[in-house]
Structures are given as C-alpha cells and as structure tokens.
N, C-alpha and C positions, 0 to 999 in steps of 0.2 A: 570335288573329290579328285585327288591326284591319281594318276595312272601308274606312278612309279612304284616299283616293288621295293619293300623295305628289306633290310638284312634278315630280320626275324622271319618274314614271309618266305624268303629264299630258303632259309634253313628248313622250314616246315615242308617245302615242296621239292626239295632236292631229289628225293627218291623218285618222284614222278618224272623228273627231268632225266635221270639216268635210265629209267625203265621205258622211256619213250611214250609215257601215258599223258603227256601234257599237250593240251590243245595248242595249235600254232600261235595264237595271239598271246597266250600265257608264256609259251616258250620264248617268244620275242621279248617280252618284258623281262624274263629271267636273264636272257643273254645280254640285253641292254644294261641291266644292273651290273653284270659282270664287267662290262666295259668301263664302268666308272668307279667300281669298288674293289680295291686291291685286297681287302680283307676277305670278301666273299669269293673272289677269284682264287685266293690261296686255299680257302675252305673247300671249294669244289675240286681243286686239284688234289688236295689231301684225301678227300672222299674217293675220287677216281683211283688214286694210288692204293688206298685201302681195299677197295673192291677188287682190284687186279691182284693184290697180294693174297687176300683171304679167299677169293673165289666166292662161290655161292654157298652160303650156309643155310640150312633149314632150321626151323624151330627146334627140332629134335636133335640137332647137332650140338646145341649149347646145353651143357649140364644144367639140371633143374635149379640148383642154388644160384648159379651165375645168371640164368635166365630171369629168375625172380628179382635179383639185385638190379639187373639192367632195366626191367620193367618198372621197378620202384623209382629208379633214377630218372627215367624218361617221364614218368607221371609227375614227379616233383618239378622237373625242368619245365614242363608244359604249363604248370600252374603259375610259375614265376613270371 
C-alpha cells in the first residue's frame, strides 16, 4: 500500500487542512503532495483565496434554494 496522497484524497480533506484539524502525519502527506502536484497546488491556492474573499459563511447565510443545489451537486460529485 502506497503512502502517497492522491489528488482526489487531497480534495476530500482540504477543509481539514485549512481548519487545522489534520493530524501531523496526514498534514505532512498533504504538503508533500503539494510539492509535486502543480494542479493541487493551484487548487489549494484558489481555495485559500476564496476563503479570504468570502470570509466565513454559516449554513444559514446561504439561501435555501442555493444551499439545496450545492448539496445536490456535492452529493453527485462524491458518487462519481
């Protein structure tokens, strides 16, 4: 079994990375992947920029119809 983090795994745990909820060993795997993957590095930078621009939104800050559309999109993405 390889210890390398895949791009899909990185996307799935990026929130833990930003929120500081990642164990040290997992964080190391995450950061090592960023050193060799320009696509994921760009993704993490875009996520960081989005978080800075948007700030913190709570569930109730997103209108109901938009929240449902986002939840459907993420459920479908995760199945794929």
